[in-house]
NUNUGU-41474 format. One line per field, with one value per atom (N, C-alpha, C): residue number from 0; residue in one letter; atom name; x, y, z. Coordinates in Angstrom, 3 decimals, padded with zeros to 6 digits. Example, Ala and Ser with C-alpha at 12.3 -4.5 7.8 and 13.67 -1.06 7.14 Angstrom:
<sites>
num: c(0 0 0 1 1 1)
residu: c(a a a s s s)
atome: c(N CA C N CA C)
X: c(013.190 012.300 013.200 012.850 013.670 012.900)
Y: c(-005.690 -004.500 -003.300 -002.250 -001.060 000.030)
Z: c(007.800 007.800 007.800 007.080 007.140 007.870)
</sites>
This chain:
<sites>
num: c(0 0 0 1 1 1 2 2 2 3 3 3 4 4 4 5 5 5 6 6 6 7 7 7 8 8 8 9 9 9 10 10 10 11 11 11 12 12 12 13 13 13 14 14 14 15 15 15 16 16 16 17 17 17 18 18 18 19 19 19 20 20 20 21 21 21 22 22 22 23 23 23 24 24 24 25 25 25 26 26 26 27 27 27 28 28 28 29 29 29 30 30 30 31 31 31 32 32 32 33 33 33 34 34 34 35 35 35 36 36 36 37 37 37 38 38 38 39 39 39 40 40 40 41 41 41 42 42 42 43 43 43 44 44 44 45 45 45 46 46 46 47 47 47 48 48 48 49 49 49 50 50 50 51 51 51 52 52 52 53 53 53 54 54 54 55 55 55 56 56 56 57 57 57 58 58 58 59 59 59 60 60 60 61 61 61 62 62 62 63 63 63 64 64 64 65 65 65 66 66 66 67 67 67 68 68 68 69 69 69 70 70 70 71 71 71 72 72 72 73 73 73 74 74 74 75 75 75 76 76 76 77 77 77 78 78 78 79 79 79 80 80 80 81 81 81 82 82 82 83 83 83 84 84 84 85 85 85 86 86 86 87 87 87 88 88 88 89 89 89 90 90 90 91 91 91 92 92 92 93 93 93 94 94 94 95 95 95 96 96 96 97 97 97 98 98 98 99 99 99 100 100 100 101 101 101 102 102 102 103 103 103 104 104 104 105 105 105 106 106 106 107 107 107 108 108 108 109 109 109 110 110 110 111 111 111 112 112 112 113 113 113 114 114 114 115 115 115 116 116 116 117 117 117 118 118 118 119 119 119 120 120 120 121 121 121 122 122 122 123 123 123 124 124 124 125 125 125 126 126 126 127 127 127 128 128 128 129 129 129 130 130 130 131 131 131 132 132 132 133 133 133 134 134 134 135 135 135 136 136 136 137 137 137 138 138 138 139 139 139 140 140 140 141 141 141 142 142 142 143 143 143 144 144 144 145 145 145 146 146 146 147 147 147 148 148 148 149 149 149 150 150 150 151 151 151 152 152 152 153 153 153 154 154 154 155 155 155 156 156 156 157 157 157 158 158 158 159 159 159 160 160 160 161 161 161 162 162 162 163 163 163 164 164 164 165 165 165 166 166 166 167 167 167 168 168 168 169 169 169 170 170 170 171 171 171 172 172 172 173 173 173 174 174 174 175 175 175 176 176 176 177 177 177 178 178 178 179 179 179 180 180 180 181 181 181 182 182 182 183 183 183 184 184 184 185 185 185 186 186 186 187 187 187 188 188 188 189 189 189 190 190 190 191 191 191 192 192 192 193 193 193 194 194 194 195 195 195 196 196 196 197 197 197)
residu: c(m m m i i i l l l f f f i i i g g g q q q v v v a a a r r r d d d q q q q q q y y y r r r e e e a a a f f f q q q e e e v v v d d d f f f r r r q q q m m m f f f g g g p p p l l l a a a k k k w w w v v v v v v q q q i i i d d d d d d t t t s s s r r r i i i p p p e e e l l l i i i s s s q q q a a a f f f h h h r r r a a a v v v n n n g g g r r r p p p g g g p p p v v v v v v v v v a a a l l l p p p e e e d d d i i i l l l t t t e e e m m m a a a e e e v v v s s s d d d a a a g g g p p p y y y k k k r r r v v v l l l m m m t t t p p p a a a a a a e e e q q q m m m t t t a a a m m m l l l q q q l l l l l l e e e q q q s s s e e e r r r p p p l l l m m m v v v l l l g g g g g g s s s g g g w w w d d d a a a e e e s s s v v v h h h d d d i i i r r r l l l f f f v v v e e e q q q q q q d d d i i i p p p v v v t t t a a a s s s f f f r r r c c c q q q d d d l l l f f f d d d n n n r r r h h h p p p n n n y y y v v v g g g d d d l l l g g g f f f a a a a a a s s s a a a q q q l l l s s s s s s a a a v v v r r r d d d a a a d d d l l l f f f t t t g g g s s s r r r f f f s s s n n n g g g r r r g g g f f f d d d r r r w w w i i i c c c c c c f f f g g g d d d p p p g g g t t t)
atome: c(N CA C N CA C N CA C N CA C N CA C N CA C N CA C N CA C N CA C N CA C N CA C N CA C N CA C N CA C N CA C N CA C N CA C N CA C N CA C N CA C N CA C N CA C N CA C N CA C N CA C N CA C N CA C N CA C N CA C N CA C N CA C N CA C N CA C N CA C N CA C N CA C N CA C N CA C N CA C N CA C N CA C N CA C N CA C N CA C N CA C N CA C N CA C N CA C N CA C N CA C N CA C N CA C N CA C N CA C N CA C N CA C N CA C N CA C N CA C N CA C N CA C N CA C N CA C N CA C N CA C N CA C N CA C N CA C N CA C N CA C N CA C N CA C N CA C N CA C N CA C N CA C N CA C N CA C N CA C N CA C N CA C N CA C N CA C N CA C N CA C N CA C N CA C N CA C N CA C N CA C N CA C N CA C N CA C N CA C N CA C N CA C N CA C N CA C N CA C N CA C N CA C N CA C N CA C N CA C N CA C N CA C N CA C N CA C N CA C N CA C N CA C N CA C N CA C N CA C N CA C N CA C N CA C N CA C N CA C N CA C N CA C N CA C N CA C N CA C N CA C N CA C N CA C N CA C N CA C N CA C N CA C N CA C N CA C N CA C N CA C N CA C N CA C N CA C N CA C N CA C N CA C N CA C N CA C N CA C N CA C N CA C N CA C N CA C N CA C N CA C N CA C N CA C N CA C N CA C N CA C N CA C N CA C N CA C N CA C N CA C N CA C N CA C N CA C N CA C N CA C N CA C N CA C N CA C N CA C N CA C N CA C N CA C N CA C N CA C N CA C N CA C N CA C N CA C N CA C N CA C N CA C N CA C N CA C N CA C N CA C N CA C N CA C N CA C N CA C N CA C N CA C N CA C N CA C N CA C N CA C N CA C N CA C N CA C)
X: c(-002.310 -002.580 -001.238 -001.099 000.069 -000.449 000.093 -000.315 000.788 000.481 001.411 001.000 001.932 001.592 002.592 002.082 002.933 003.765 004.937 005.856 006.386 006.833 007.416 008.652 009.041 010.223 011.453 012.398 013.591 014.377 014.409 015.167 014.449 013.207 012.448 012.397 012.923 012.845 013.711 013.228 013.895 013.994 013.094 013.032 011.655 010.916 009.557 008.672 008.800 007.986 006.518 005.632 004.192 003.838 003.189 002.717 003.834 005.031 006.082 005.801 005.889 005.639 006.731 007.210 008.137 007.280 007.093 006.181 006.709 008.009 008.549 008.118 008.208 007.816 006.295 005.563 004.097 003.487 003.926 003.310 004.092 005.310 006.133 005.435 004.731 004.064 002.829 002.322 001.075 001.268 002.351 002.563 003.630 003.599 004.601 005.949 005.923 007.154 006.821 007.736 007.596 008.880 008.749 009.919 009.638 010.676 010.577 011.540 011.055 011.902 012.588 013.897 014.682 015.553 015.512 016.344 015.487 015.254 014.375 014.858 016.158 016.666 016.269 015.820 015.427 013.915 013.147 011.684 011.246 011.683 011.217 011.588 012.804 013.280 012.417 012.190 011.477 009.976 009.382 007.963 007.800 008.710 008.666 008.799 009.746 009.945 008.702 008.047 006.829 005.752 005.542 004.522 004.921 006.198 006.650 006.444 006.783 006.638 005.169 004.319 002.897 002.207 002.563 001.820 002.497 003.772 004.470 004.594 004.787 004.774 003.361 003.260 001.941 001.594 000.565 000.248 -000.006 000.383 000.179 000.399 -000.042 000.066 001.503 001.807 003.112 002.879 003.703 003.591 004.806 004.544 005.604 005.430 006.392 006.353 007.083 006.451 006.993 007.204 008.447 008.688 008.188 007.663 007.038 007.946 009.215 010.111 010.469 010.329 010.574 009.547 008.346 007.259 007.500 008.377 008.640 010.018 010.854 012.195 012.124 013.101 013.197 014.461 014.405 015.566 015.512 016.656 016.722 017.119 016.117 016.332 015.413 015.775 014.928 013.758 012.638 011.490 011.761 011.228 011.295 010.219 010.447 009.447 008.244 007.175 005.997 006.314 005.592 005.833 005.342 005.921 005.529 005.209 004.127 003.771 004.526 005.184 005.943 005.104 004.722 003.920 004.845 004.494 005.336 004.618 005.380 004.840 005.841 005.352 006.279 007.176 008.397 009.346 008.938 009.439 009.097 009.434 010.601 010.968 010.049 009.520 008.561 007.253 006.812 005.588 005.796 006.964 007.264 007.240 007.846 007.847 006.430 005.608 004.236 003.449 003.643 002.946 003.366 004.642 005.109 004.460 004.379 003.718 002.243 001.583 000.170 000.011 000.952 000.910 001.046 001.908 002.141 001.030 000.308 -000.705 -001.940 -002.511 -003.757 -004.970 -004.772 -005.888 -005.483 -005.195 -004.815 -006.025 -005.757 -006.813 -006.223 -006.878 -006.446 -007.318 -006.662 -007.360 -007.075 -008.112 -007.945 -008.247 -007.477 -007.715 -006.678 -006.728 -005.766 -006.177 -005.290 -005.576 -004.763 -004.963 -004.193 -004.827 -006.039 -006.706 -007.342 -007.336 -008.083 -008.836 -009.618 -010.438 -009.592 -008.419 -007.551 -007.023 -006.598 -006.068 -007.177 -008.385 -009.522 -009.795 -009.767 -009.965 -008.854 -007.598 -006.455 -006.511 -006.905 -006.936 -008.056 -009.156 -010.235 -009.729 -009.003 -008.449 -007.465 -006.617 -005.639 -006.343 -007.350 -008.098 -008.758 -009.319 -009.962 -008.942 -007.789 -006.750 -006.231 -006.044 -005.490 -006.571 -007.816 -008.976 -008.760 -008.547 -008.354 -009.487 -009.846 -010.875 -010.347 -011.242 -010.849 -011.864 -011.337 -012.166 -011.692 -012.488 -012.130 -012.040 -011.040 -010.898 -011.932 -011.983 -012.968 -013.045 -014.240 -014.551 -013.890 -013.561 -012.935 -013.726 -015.005 -015.819 -015.983 -015.749 -015.914 -014.728 -013.704 -012.538 -012.767 -013.823 -014.089 -015.601 -016.085 -017.519 -017.996 -018.876 -019.360 -020.227 -020.631 -021.424 -020.559 -019.274 -018.348 -018.208 -018.112 -018.003 -016.758 -015.702 -014.489 -014.553 -015.545 -015.659 -016.266 -015.562 -016.024 -016.509 -016.576 -017.168 -016.284 -016.877 -016.266 -015.549 -014.254 -013.451 -013.387 -014.553 -014.640 -014.913 -015.667 -015.947 -016.907 -017.706 -018.698 -018.519 -017.308 -017.045 -017.860 -018.335 -019.126 -018.261 -018.914 -018.188 -017.425 -018.036 -017.397 -016.122 -016.181 -015.002 -013.939 -014.359 -013.396 -012.669 -013.384 -012.777 -011.803 -012.168 -011.275 -009.987 -010.072 -008.880 -007.988 -008.600 -007.822 -007.153 -007.842 -007.347 -006.444 -006.373 -005.588 -004.115 -003.495 -002.064 -001.239 -001.908 -001.214 -002.160 -001.684 -002.420 -001.685 -002.435 -001.847 -002.773 -002.195 -003.008 -002.594 -003.571 -003.342 -003.034 -002.320 -001.962 -003.025 -003.113 -003.990 -003.364 -004.192 -003.652 -003.827 -004.082 -004.291 -003.021 -001.895 -000.629 -000.296 -001.229 -000.920 000.028 001.008 001.948 001.533 001.769 001.468 002.735 003.199 004.406 004.098 002.830 002.445 001.955 002.337 001.760 002.682 002.184 002.939 002.079 002.668 001.926 002.319 001.377 001.676 000.624 -000.519 -001.574 -002.087 -002.758 -003.310 -002.486 -002.102 -001.344 -000.066 000.159 001.435 002.568 003.538 004.695 004.609 003.495 003.429 003.638)
Y: c(002.910 002.618 002.400 003.042 002.832 002.165 001.016 000.275 000.382 001.059 001.129 000.031 -000.829 -001.991 -002.149 -002.482 -002.632 -003.906 -003.835 -004.973 -005.047 -006.205 -006.343 -005.457 -005.126 -004.287 -004.947 -004.139 -004.637 -005.645 -005.453 -006.396 -007.727 -007.817 -009.067 -009.824 -009.220 -009.850 -011.103 -012.069 -013.356 -014.201 -013.928 -014.723 -015.357 -015.410 -015.953 -015.235 -013.911 -013.095 -013.196 -012.949 -013.002 -012.016 -012.483 -011.733 -011.182 -011.730 -011.332 -011.963 -011.144 -011.609 -011.042 -011.845 -011.358 -010.719 -009.415 -008.727 -008.682 -008.684 -008.724 -010.018 -011.111 -012.407 -012.483 -011.964 -012.053 -011.194 -009.946 -009.017 -008.859 -009.396 -009.242 -009.596 -010.744 -011.099 -010.248 -009.516 -008.775 -007.279 -006.750 -005.308 -004.901 -003.648 -003.107 -002.987 -002.692 -002.552 -002.787 -003.430 -003.662 -003.217 -002.413 -001.926 -001.961 -002.212 -002.094 -001.000 -000.063 001.035 000.601 000.459 000.031 001.149 002.327 003.434 004.698 005.336 006.508 007.643 007.748 008.831 008.654 007.471 007.213 007.297 007.636 007.682 008.615 009.888 010.748 010.203 009.716 009.176 007.998 007.039 005.819 006.051 006.958 007.290 007.998 008.917 009.596 008.582 007.669 006.653 005.769 005.462 004.645 005.329 006.628 007.347 007.476 007.763 007.852 006.521 005.430 004.120 003.755 004.134 003.772 004.453 005.706 006.464 006.536 006.185 006.309 004.976 005.058 003.836 003.278 001.991 001.388 001.485 002.267 002.452 001.117 001.048 -000.181 000.027 -000.934 -000.807 -000.955 -000.229 -000.285 -000.575 -001.445 -001.822 -001.280 -000.584 -000.042 -000.658 -001.472 -002.090 -001.191 -000.980 -000.101 -000.889 -001.223 -001.899 -001.035 -001.687 -001.005 000.044 -000.258 000.680 001.893 001.792 002.928 004.036 003.659 004.625 005.610 005.307 006.204 006.843 006.460 007.044 008.408 009.215 010.541 010.602 011.429 011.640 013.062 013.664 014.999 014.869 014.952 014.850 015.844 016.196 017.085 016.296 016.977 016.342 016.169 015.129 014.935 015.807 016.214 017.005 016.141 016.763 015.990 015.131 014.029 013.162 013.854 013.464 014.015 012.867 013.007 012.019 012.343 011.357 011.535 010.986 011.867 011.433 010.855 009.682 009.001 008.977 009.208 009.143 008.382 007.759 007.053 008.039 007.632 008.444 008.457 009.427 009.570 008.307 007.691 006.477 005.297 005.274 004.225 004.411 005.659 005.921 005.583 005.889 005.548 004.039 003.314 001.845 001.295 001.875 001.406 001.673 002.845 003.162 002.216 001.847 000.882 -000.485 -000.899 -002.181 -002.138 -001.018 -000.878 -000.930 -000.305 -000.301 -001.719 -002.530 -003.902 -004.863 -004.481 -005.368 -005.457 -006.655 -006.851 -006.852 -007.259 -007.360 -006.807 -005.493 -004.928 -004.785 -004.704 -004.459 -003.628 -002.510 -001.665 -001.979 -002.206 -002.486 -001.333 -000.600 000.531 000.102 000.608 000.308 000.981 000.673 001.208 002.553 003.122 004.393 005.500 006.719 007.849 008.589 008.245 008.898 010.210 011.198 012.424 012.742 013.819 014.148 014.361 014.962 015.210 013.906 012.970 011.714 010.880 010.931 010.228 010.821 012.142 012.815 012.442 012.462 012.150 010.721 009.776 008.383 008.189 008.919 008.836 009.337 010.457 010.986 010.001 009.396 008.422 007.221 006.697 005.541 005.888 007.084 007.497 007.666 008.264 008.444 007.106 006.158 004.853 003.866 004.197 003.345 001.913 001.811 000.498 000.218 -001.041 -001.393 -001.229 -000.828 -000.584 -001.233 -001.796 -002.380 -001.823 -001.998 -001.512 -002.689 -002.644 -003.700 -003.512 -004.453 -004.481 -003.136 -002.620 -001.361 -000.135 -000.200 000.947 001.376 001.031 001.328 002.822 003.654 005.090 005.749 004.978 005.554 005.768 005.182 005.324 005.288 006.132 006.195 004.829 004.201 002.864 002.837 004.008 004.073 004.390 004.612 004.954 003.749 003.964 002.833 001.965 002.496 001.701 000.888 001.153 000.427 -000.949 -001.996 -003.355 -004.102 -003.421 -004.045 -004.021 -004.502 -004.531 -005.860 -005.783 -006.992 -007.332 -007.507 -007.844 -009.324 -009.628 -011.027 -011.689 -010.889 -011.466 -010.922 -011.009 -010.533 -011.355 -010.683 -011.382 -012.393 -013.349 -014.353 -013.683 -012.666 -011.949 -011.238 -010.601 -009.923 -010.930 -012.017 -013.065 -013.600 -013.753 -014.215 -013.170 -011.901 -010.828 -010.808 -011.082 -011.135 -012.297 -013.461 -014.644 -014.432 -013.738 -013.584 -012.371 -011.488 -010.259 -010.596 -009.862 -010.062 -008.977 -008.014 -006.984 -006.419 -006.364 -005.712 -004.425 -003.394 -002.166 -001.615 -000.988 -000.408 -000.893 -001.020 -001.455 -002.941 -003.380 -004.786 -005.585 -006.864 -007.755 -008.025 -008.211 -008.448 -009.893 -010.797 -012.194 -013.032 -012.393 -013.108 -013.761 -013.724 -014.322 -013.416 -013.981 -013.187 -013.144 -012.030 -011.906 -011.454 -012.241 -011.837 -010.785 -010.542 -009.545 -008.272 -008.036 -007.001 -005.789 -004.631 -003.418 -002.523 -001.905 -001.084 000.363 001.162 002.576 003.471 002.925 003.727 002.971 003.658 003.016 003.384 002.421 002.706 003.454 004.580 005.245 004.288 004.196 003.357 001.949 001.569 000.194 000.184)
Z: c(010.177 011.564 012.261 013.394 014.253 015.524 015.836 017.030 018.072 019.172 020.304 021.277 021.612 022.419 023.560 024.736 025.910 025.850 026.443 026.514 027.951 028.364 029.703 029.805 031.016 031.238 030.626 030.225 029.543 030.386 031.710 032.541 032.730 032.223 032.318 030.984 029.931 028.612 028.548 027.797 027.553 028.825 029.767 030.993 031.158 030.066 030.065 031.070 031.118 032.012 031.605 032.554 032.299 031.192 030.174 029.018 028.129 028.207 027.285 025.923 024.887 023.519 022.626 021.707 020.690 019.597 019.710 018.797 017.369 017.177 015.807 015.122 015.858 015.304 015.115 016.088 016.056 014.954 014.839 013.897 012.593 012.528 011.333 010.027 009.961 008.702 008.398 009.390 009.220 009.038 009.601 009.614 008.613 008.246 007.344 008.045 009.340 010.121 011.577 012.300 013.740 014.404 015.464 016.182 017.676 018.443 019.891 020.328 021.108 021.571 022.859 022.800 023.956 024.528 023.903 024.343 024.287 025.454 025.499 024.608 024.385 023.541 022.076 021.715 020.319 020.104 021.154 021.008 019.886 019.841 018.743 017.361 017.229 015.944 015.493 016.388 016.001 015.809 016.590 016.390 015.047 014.739 013.442 012.307 012.454 011.427 011.267 012.384 012.330 011.486 011.714 010.944 009.477 009.211 007.825 007.092 007.739 007.101 006.885 007.826 007.723 006.547 006.253 005.245 003.888 003.802 002.525 001.810 000.479 -000.316 -000.282 -000.150 000.019 001.498 001.878 003.293 003.981 005.244 005.993 007.481 008.280 009.729 010.221 011.275 011.924 013.404 013.976 015.383 016.135 017.244 018.095 019.479 019.895 021.224 022.215 023.371 024.400 025.693 026.021 027.292 028.458 029.465 030.593 031.236 031.434 032.104 031.242 029.931 029.031 029.307 029.693 029.844 030.981 031.906 033.034 032.982 032.039 031.918 031.248 031.540 030.937 030.073 029.056 028.191 027.663 027.480 026.905 025.448 024.595 023.149 022.450 021.251 020.448 019.896 019.760 019.124 017.636 017.090 015.638 015.001 013.788 013.082 012.705 012.249 011.841 010.618 010.496 009.341 008.083 006.967 005.673 004.740 004.043 003.042 001.756 001.209 -000.026 -001.168 -002.079 -003.218 -004.277 -004.733 -005.717 -007.061 -008.086 -009.439 -010.306 -011.362 -012.249 -012.985 -013.219 -013.980 -015.456 -016.178 -017.604 -018.391 -018.091 -018.836 -018.490 -017.266 -016.908 -017.668 -017.801 -018.571 -020.045 -020.568 -021.965 -022.160 -021.224 -021.311 -021.229 -020.334 -020.215 -021.502 -022.083 -023.338 -024.459 -024.490 -025.493 -025.277 -024.024 -023.731 -024.114 -023.832 -024.219 -025.738 -026.449 -027.901 -028.478 -027.849 -028.307 -027.868 -026.850 -026.285 -027.178 -027.233 -027.979 -027.058 -025.796 -024.852 -023.478 -023.397 -022.104 -021.184 -019.902 -018.920 -017.790 -017.498 -016.384 -015.178 -014.039 -012.790 -011.842 -011.449 -010.539 -009.112 -008.180 -006.776 -005.906 -004.639 -003.693 -003.134 -002.340 -001.685 -002.331 -001.867 -002.346 -003.512 -003.874 -004.993 -004.524 -005.414 -005.180 -006.476 -006.457 -007.633 -008.882 -008.717 -009.867 -010.478 -009.627 -010.167 -010.805 -010.265 -010.878 -012.263 -012.353 -013.648 -014.634 -014.162 -015.029 -015.556 -014.719 -015.175 -016.205 -016.050 -017.045 -018.396 -018.383 -019.635 -020.259 -019.447 -019.943 -020.572 -019.889 -020.405 -021.731 -021.825 -023.074 -024.195 -023.889 -024.912 -025.421 -024.524 -024.890 -025.326 -025.037 -025.347 -024.833 -023.521 -022.904 -021.922 -021.790 -020.817 -019.394 -018.498 -017.118 -016.177 -015.092 -014.047 -012.712 -011.694 -010.365 -009.409 -008.539 -007.545 -006.436 -005.525 -004.448 -003.714 -003.608 -002.916 -003.538 -004.789 -005.464 -006.698 -006.744 -007.922 -008.168 -007.151 -007.327 -008.034 -008.371 -009.043 -010.535 -011.063 -012.491 -012.697 -013.584 -013.863 -014.368 -013.623 -013.957 -015.214 -015.710 -016.956 -018.172 -017.946 -019.026 -019.963 -021.280 -022.222 -022.022 -021.416 -021.186 -019.892 -019.054 -017.787 -018.055 -017.632 -017.923 -016.684 -015.545 -014.372 -013.142 -012.074 -010.752 -010.561 -010.298 -010.113 -008.624 -008.029 -006.611 -006.436 -005.392 -005.071 -006.054 -006.743 -007.642 -009.058 -009.564 -010.923 -011.914 -012.942 -013.957 -014.700 -015.334 -016.116 -017.258 -017.856 -018.957 -018.469 -017.300 -016.758 -016.340 -015.721 -015.341 -016.558 -017.643 -018.893 -019.434 -019.338 -019.804 -019.000 -017.695 -016.848 -017.275 -017.490 -017.899 -019.257 -020.148 -021.510 -021.711 -020.748 -020.909 -021.134 -022.045 -022.268 -021.581 -020.935 -020.174 -019.116 -017.892 -016.804 -016.468 -016.173 -015.666 -014.606 -013.608 -012.548 -011.189 -010.327 -008.957 -008.934 -007.917 -007.851 -007.112 -007.441 -006.703 -005.349 -004.324 -002.984 -002.548 -003.484 -003.107 -003.234 -003.509 -003.543 -004.877 -005.840 -007.142 -007.906 -008.514 -009.291 -010.752 -011.408 -012.827 -013.533 -014.495 -015.204 -016.260 -016.512 -017.505 -016.819 -015.599 -014.756 -014.662 -014.948 -014.693 -013.818 -012.833 -011.878 -012.042 -012.486 -012.642 -012.030 -011.672 -011.074 -009.853 -008.971 -007.768 -006.570 -005.751 -004.543 -004.879 -004.221 -004.454 -004.077 -004.899 -004.575 -005.077 -005.719 -006.231 -007.714)
</sites>
């Protein structure tokens, strides 16, 4: 999501103008990136950067503040090209390290979630889970990433996880997959599947 939001004219900033807001401060903790365009010649560059930042890595919202007087100014600049999504994959040495950790683990648990999945990646993760014979769960609203009738599927890790699954999470000595978004840190956590870039 890209949020374009109006701002007071540049000559009115820092004078407590009506409806002036420091959008970097307001949206900084909530958005992936916040920018205010103060130079019309940089509009193509900064809009392009906003779209690139929103869709690459872990996708997230970007806020672009537009001072009122910028909207009527003209500039002679080249248009920026269309944004491109950069697909990220783990390097070979990262996969080797993950396989070694899985080999050493006694109670691994894979948590699937996030965006960026397609039919091929869903198929590939099923093959990987079967080859490694590890239990897999899906995060909130991601149950379609793995066949819920598959013998390796141990349940939905959403708001109403079963007691058995909750116990498996507590007892796991290695997590792999998508990251939890509740801010809890896991020192046994490796991220190789799920959100691109995590």
